[in-house]
C-alpha positions as CSV (number, residue, x, y, z in Angstrom):
1,X,-2.6,-26.8,-3.1
2,X,-2.6,-28.6,-6.9
3,X,-2.1,-27.2,-10.2
4,X,-0.6,-24.0,-9.2
5,X,-0.1,-21.8,-12.1
6,X,3.4,-21.8,-13.7
7,X,3.7,-18.3,-12.9
8,X,7.9,-18.5,-12.9
9,X,8.1,-20.0,-16.5
10,X,10.5,-19.2,-18.7
11,X,13.0,-19.7,-15.5
12,X,16.5,-19.4,-16.9
13,X,19.4,-21.4,-15.1
14,X,20.7,-19.4,-11.9
15,X,24.6,-19.0,-11.7
16,X,26.2,-20.1,-8.8
17,X,26.7,-17.4,-7.3
18,X,22.9,-16.3,-7.4
19,X,22.1,-19.5,-6.1
20,X,24.1,-19.2,-2.9
21,X,23.1,-15.9,-2.7
22,X,19.4,-17.0,-2.7
23,X,20.1,-19.8,-0.6
24,X,21.4,-17.6,2.2
25,X,18.2,-15.2,1.9
26,X,16.1,-18.4,2.2
27,X,17.7,-19.1,5.4
28,X,16.9,-15.6,6.8
29,X,13.3,-16.4,5.6
30,X,13.3,-19.6,7.5
31,X,12.0,-21.4,4.4
32,X,14.1,-24.0,2.4
33,X,13.1,-23.4,-1.3
34,X,12.8,-26.5,-3.7
35,X,12.6,-24.1,-6.5
36,X,14.7,-21.1,-6.2
37,X,13.9,-19.6,-9.4
38,X,10.8,-18.8,-7.9
39,X,12.6,-16.7,-5.2
40,X,14.7,-15.0,-8.1
41,X,11.6,-14.0,-9.9
42,X,10.4,-12.5,-6.6
43,X,13.0,-10.3,-6.8
44,X,13.4,-9.4,-10.5
45,X,11.9,-5.9,-10.6
46,X,10.0,-5.4,-14.3
47,X,12.5,-2.4,-15.0
48,X,14.9,-5.4,-15.0
49,X,12.9,-7.8,-16.7
50,X,12.1,-5.0,-19.4
51,X,16.1,-4.5,-20.1
52,X,16.7,-7.9,-19.9
53,X,13.8,-10.3,-21.3
54,X,16.2,-13.3,-21.2
55,X,16.0,-13.1,-17.3
56,X,12.6,-14.1,-17.3
57,X,9.4,-12.1,-16.1
58,X,9.1,-9.9,-13.9
59,X,7.8,-10.1,-10.2
60,X,4.2,-8.2,-10.5
61,X,2.3,-11.5,-11.2
62,X,3.7,-13.1,-7.8
63,X,2.8,-9.5,-6.1
64,X,-0.3,-9.9,-7.2
65,X,-0.8,-13.2,-5.8
66,X,1.1,-12.5,-2.5
67,X,-1.0,-9.7,-2.0
68,X,-4.1,-12.2,-1.8
69,X,-2.3,-14.7,0.3
70,X,-1.1,-12.0,2.8
71,X,-4.7,-10.9,3.1
72,X,-6.0,-14.3,3.6
73,X,-3.4,-15.4,6.4
74,X,-3.5,-12.2,8.4
75,X,-7.5,-12.3,7.9
76,X,-7.3,-15.7,9.4
77,X,-4.9,-14.5,12.3
78,X,-7.0,-11.4,13.2
79,X,-10.2,-13.9,13.5
80,X,-8.4,-16.0,15.9
81,X,-6.9,-13.2,18.1
82,X,-9.9,-11.0,18.1
83,X,-13.1,-13.7,17.6
84,X,-15.2,-10.7,19.2
85,X,-14.4,-8.0,17.0
86,X,-16.5,-6.7,14.1
87,X,-16.0,-6.5,10.7
88,X,-14.9,-2.9,10.7
89,X,-12.7,-3.4,13.6
90,X,-11.0,-6.2,12.0
91,X,-10.7,-4.4,8.6
92,X,-9.1,-1.3,10.6
93,X,-6.7,-3.7,12.7
94,X,-5.6,-5.5,9.1
95,X,-4.9,-2.1,7.3
96,X,-2.6,-1.4,10.5
97,X,-0.7,-4.3,9.9
98,X,-0.4,-4.3,6.3
99,X,0.2,-1.1,4.5
100,X,3.3,-0.2,2.2
101,X,4.9,1.3,5.2
102,X,5.0,-1.9,7.5
103,X,5.7,-4.1,4.4
104,X,8.6,-1.9,3.4
105,X,10.1,-2.0,7.2
106,X,9.9,-5.9,7.1
107,X,11.6,-5.7,3.9
108,X,14.5,-4.0,5.4
109,X,14.4,-5.9,8.3
110,X,15.1,-9.1,6.1
111,X,17.6,-7.1,4.0
112,X,15.7,-7.8,0.6
113,X,17.0,-4.8,-0.8
114,X,20.6,-6.1,-2.1
115,X,19.0,-9.0,-3.4
116,X,16.9,-7.1,-5.6
117,X,17.1,-7.3,-9.5
118,X,16.8,-3.6,-10.6
119,X,16.8,-1.8,-14.1
120,X,19.5,1.1,-14.6
121,X,16.8,3.7,-14.2
122,X,15.8,2.1,-11.1
123,X,19.1,1.6,-9.7
124,X,20.1,5.2,-10.5
125,X,17.1,6.3,-8.1
126,X,17.7,4.5,-5.2
127,X,15.2,1.9,-6.1
128,X,16.4,-0.1,-3.4
129,X,15.1,1.7,-0.5
130,X,11.6,3.0,-2.0
131,X,9.0,1.7,0.3
132,X,6.6,0.9,-2.6
133,X,9.3,-1.3,-4.4
134,X,10.2,-2.8,-1.3
135,X,6.4,-3.7,-0.5
136,X,5.7,-5.3,-3.7
137,X,9.1,-7.2,-3.2
138,X,7.9,-8.5,-0.3
139,X,4.6,-9.9,-1.4
140,X,6.5,-11.5,-4.1
141,X,8.6,-13.4,-2.0
142,X,5.4,-14.3,0.1
143,X,3.7,-15.7,-3.0
144,X,6.8,-17.5,-4.3
145,X,6.9,-19.2,-0.9
146,X,3.1,-20.0,-1.5
147,X,3.7,-21.4,-4.6
148,X,6.7,-23.4,-3.6
149,X,5.5,-24.8,-0.5
150,X,1.8,-24.4,0.1
151,X,-0.3,-22.1,2.0
152,X,0.7,-23.8,5.1
153,X,4.7,-22.5,4.1
154,X,3.1,-19.2,3.4
155,X,1.2,-19.0,6.9
156,X,4.3,-19.9,8.8
157,X,6.1,-17.1,7.4
158,X,3.8,-14.4,7.4
159,X,2.9,-15.5,11.3
160,X,6.8,-15.1,12.0
161,X,6.8,-11.9,10.1
162,X,3.8,-10.4,11.5
163,X,3.1,-11.9,15.2
164,X,5.3,-9.6,16.9
165,X,3.7,-6.6,15.1
166,X,0.2,-7.8,16.3
167,X,1.5,-8.4,19.6
168,X,3.0,-4.9,19.9
169,X,0.2,-3.0,18.1
170,X,-2.4,-5.0,20.2
171,X,-1.1,-2.6,23.3
172,X,-2.4,0.6,20.8
173,X,-5.8,1.5,20.7
174,X,-7.3,0.6,16.9
175,X,-10.3,2.6,17.3
176,X,-8.9,6.1,17.3
177,X,-5.2,6.6,17.7
178,X,-5.5,10.6,18.3
179,X,-7.1,9.6,21.7
180,X,-4.8,7.1,22.5
181,X,-1.8,9.7,21.8
182,X,-3.7,12.1,24.0
183,X,-4.0,9.9,26.9
184,X,-0.6,8.5,26.8
185,X,1.1,12.2,26.5
186,X,-1.2,13.6,29.3
187,X,-0.4,11.0,31.3
188,X,3.2,10.8,30.8
189,X,4.1,14.2,30.1
190,X,1.3,16.5,31.1
191,X,0.9,17.9,27.3
192,X,-1.3,17.4,24.6
193,X,-0.2,16.8,21.0
194,X,-0.9,19.1,18.2
195,X,-1.5,18.5,14.5
196,X,-0.1,20.5,11.6
197,X,-0.9,20.1,8.0
198,X,2.3,20.1,6.0
199,X,1.6,19.3,2.7
200,X,-1.7,18.9,0.4
201,X,-1.3,17.6,-3.2
202,X,-2.7,16.1,-6.1
203,X,-5.6,16.7,-8.2
204,X,-9.1,17.4,-6.9
205,X,-10.5,14.0,-6.9
206,X,-7.3,12.3,-5.4
207,X,-6.1,14.4,-3.1
208,X,-3.4,13.4,-0.7
209,X,-2.5,15.3,2.6
210,X,0.8,15.2,4.9
211,X,0.0,15.7,8.8
212,X,2.6,16.1,11.4
213,X,2.0,15.5,15.1
214,X,3.7,17.4,17.6
215,X,4.4,17.4,21.4
216,X,4.9,21.1,22.2
217,X,7.9,22.3,19.4
218,X,9.1,18.8,19.1
219,X,8.0,16.7,16.1
220,X,6.8,13.1,16.5
221,X,6.0,12.0,13.4
222,X,4.1,12.7,10.1
223,X,1.6,10.5,8.3
224,X,-0.2,10.9,5.2
225,X,-3.4,9.8,3.6
226,X,-6.6,10.8,1.5
227,X,-8.1,13.2,4.0
228,X,-6.7,15.3,6.8
229,X,-8.3,13.0,9.4
230,X,-6.8,10.0,8.0
231,X,-3.3,11.6,7.5
232,X,-3.4,12.5,11.5
233,X,-4.8,9.1,12.5
234,X,-1.8,7.6,10.6
235,X,0.6,10.4,12.4
236,X,-0.7,9.6,15.8
237,X,-0.4,5.8,15.1
238,X,3.6,6.3,14.6
239,X,3.8,8.7,17.2
240,X,2.4,5.9,19.6
241,X,4.6,3.0,18.0
242,X,7.7,5.7,18.7
243,X,7.1,6.6,22.6
244,X,6.5,2.7,23.0
245,X,9.7,1.9,21.8
246,X,11.2,4.8,23.4
247,X,9.8,3.8,26.7
248,X,10.9,-0.1,26.2
């Protein structure tokens, strides 16, 4: 892709230690960066850039671009995998694959946390383990890969990360996780799951709900969302993933 925006300017010279660190990370990603400065920026949180303006821009613009690249590649992957699915079904499948929790889990799997550049405040507040911060960093890394190597390079990396998730989730019910969980627990344990509202928060125009699903007295998973129904569906999906993992 020609004439990509030069997002990573100004780019300070990387120390030999940082270069070595980023090269090791690039090997784990399976992509060799021509410009390690892009990868460095992808890991530079706004709190760090604010405290040290000379370090260069934060990863916020890369995060914005990475979100779009990820949505494009995942949409294309889902269309190829489920050619007969409706738009609504594809949207639900994409939402199940691409969300902050899933992205944060992949970020931990890649061990990006130790490479993040954080300001003192974020560092003191365990920023390296914040799901939203980790998810943003992964999106920024995907954008860095896109800018450095083009769409094909980003597509290869995204497929490597998400195809295993797609294969796992294809065995679950995309339509109704509560029904799928009910069927599984009845077949395996002769029990039905129950759902319990744990928390309701936020202003009236932006409510958030947290629901826990239990099997008998045992908690299986918790989910959150803008409605009790969506929170329960999220909890059921996580419970299905847990039970499937235990079976494997």
